[in-house]
N, C-alpha and C positions, 0 to 999 in steps of 0.2 A: 180359946181362940188366940191365934198368934198374930202379932202385928208385923207388918212388912219391915224389912231392914231399911232403916233410914240413916245409917251411918254415913256421914259425908266422906267424899273421897279424901284420902290422905289421913283420916283420923286414926287408922290403925298402924300407920307407919311413921309416927312422930311428926305428922303434919307436913311432910315434904311433898306429898302428892305423887311420889314416884311409884311406878309399878315395879314389883319384884320380877326380875328376869326369870322366865320359866314358870310363871304363875299359871299359865294355861296348860303347861305340860306338853306342848306340841312344838316341834321344830327347834328345840333347845338341846344343849349338850348335857342336860341333867336327866336325860331319859334313862330308864333302867338298862342295865347291861344286856339283858336278853333282847331288848329292842334293837340295840346297836349290833349285836351279833347277827340278828335276823337281817338287818339292812346290809351288813357286810357280806353275809352269805348270798343274799339276792344279787348284789352287785357282782360278786365273784362268779356266781353261776352264769349270769348274763354275759360277762366278759369272756369266760371260758367257752361258752357256746359260740360266741362270735369268733374267737380264735380257732376253734375247731372247724367252724364253717369256712373260714378263710383257708385253712390248711387243706381241708377236704376238697375245696373247689379246685385246687391245683391238680387233683387226680381226674378231673373231667376231661375226657378225650375230645379233641376237636377234629372233625373230619375235614381234610383238605385245608386249603388256605382260606381263612375267613378274614375279609377286609373290614367288616363292620363290627357290630356288637355280636359277640359269640355267646355260647352257652355258659361261660364262666362269669359273665358280667353280673347277672342277678345274684348268684351266690356271693360274689365279692362285695356287692353293695350291701346285701343283708348282713354279711359277716362284719363288715366295717361298722355299720350302724349299731349292731349288737355290742361290739367291742367298745365303741365310744360311749354308748349308753351305760354299759357296765362300769367302765372306769369313772364316768361322771357320777354314778350312784355311790361308788366307793369314796370318791373325793368329797361329795356332799355329806356322807356319813362321818367322815373324818373331821369335817368342819362343824359337826353338830347339827346339821340340818336333816332331821329325820322326817319320814312320812307321817302324815296325820293318822292317828289311830281311829279306827271306825268305832262309833258308839254301838251301832247295831245294824244288821243288814235290813234292808227294806223288803222283807219277805213276809208274806201272809202265811203264818204257820197253820192256819185252819184249812188251807187248800191241800188236798191230797195229790200225790204224784199221779199223773195220767199215764199209766203203764201201757195202755193201748197205743198211744202216740209214740212212746219210747220204743216199743217193739216194732212199730211201722218204720220208724227211722232206722233202726238196726237192720231191718229187712231191706230197706232201700240201699243202705251201704253195702250189704252183702251182695245184692243184685248188681250193684255197680262193679264190685270186685270180680264177679263172675263174668259179666258182660264185656268188660274192657278187652279181654283177650279174644272173645268170640266175635263181637261185632265192631270193635274199635272204640276209640275215645269219643268221637262225636255223638254216637248213639248212646253209649254208656253214660256219658256226662249229661246228655239230655234227660235220660231216665232219672239220674240222680237229682239234678236240679229241679225238674218238674215235680217228681214224686215227693221230694222233701218239702217243697213249697206248698204243694197241695195238702200234705199231711199236717202242716202247720197252719192251714186255714186259707190259703190262697185260692182264687178262682182257677179251676183246672186249665181252662183254655188259655188264660193269660199267662199262667205259670209255664205252660208248654211253649208258647211263643217266645217268651223271655229265655227259657232254657235252650231252645234251638239256637237262638242268636248267640247266647253266651258260649255255648259249646263250640260253635263254629268259629267265633272270634278267638277263643283260646287256641283252637286247633291251628288257625292261620298264623297267630302270633308265634306259637312254638315251632310249627313246621317251616314256615317261610321266613319269619322274622329272626328267630334265634337259632334256627338250624337244628333244633332238637326233634327227635323222631317220636312223636306220640303214635300209638297204634292207630292207623287210619281205618282199618277194618273195611266196612262196606263202601267207604269213599276212597279207597286206595286207587291211585292213578288220576284222581281229580286234581288239576292244577291248584296250587296254593294250599291245598288241604293235605297233600301227601308229602311228608318230610323225606 
């Protein structure tokens, strides 16, 4: 039988009571080199993705004169946020502030993968890809949102109501608000819905 550790604080450090920097091993500059490389790689990839998004957004063509927010606004905002986040991660890594290492994932290893659900979700995505050109975004998105939610356990009629509203809101925002043309399909010609 072992006794609990009753060593008073500071007894192992000459009585000073000082805590050794990096004792916890998290968020200090004494992390292994591989951890720093991973952090730099993450920051670099995020910054590069942001730069690519900003450059690629300049290739979006704008129809006519747009007085308000155009189709480039969202990619510019996302690209700028990605670039700033990536640079901030690189700076934090250079200062020795690394992300906390995870002890273990909170996963129940005894539960098996539900392949039926996975296959249903894949079928829903394929159906969305096929339907978008045939019946347009609002109907295809409604099928995608409602079927995915139902597959994951939602009540079918509630999922359908939310899916219809969500699909129509996205269509209105893109078609009327941003001037982007999502395929209207069966609602072509309807004001606000047809870009």
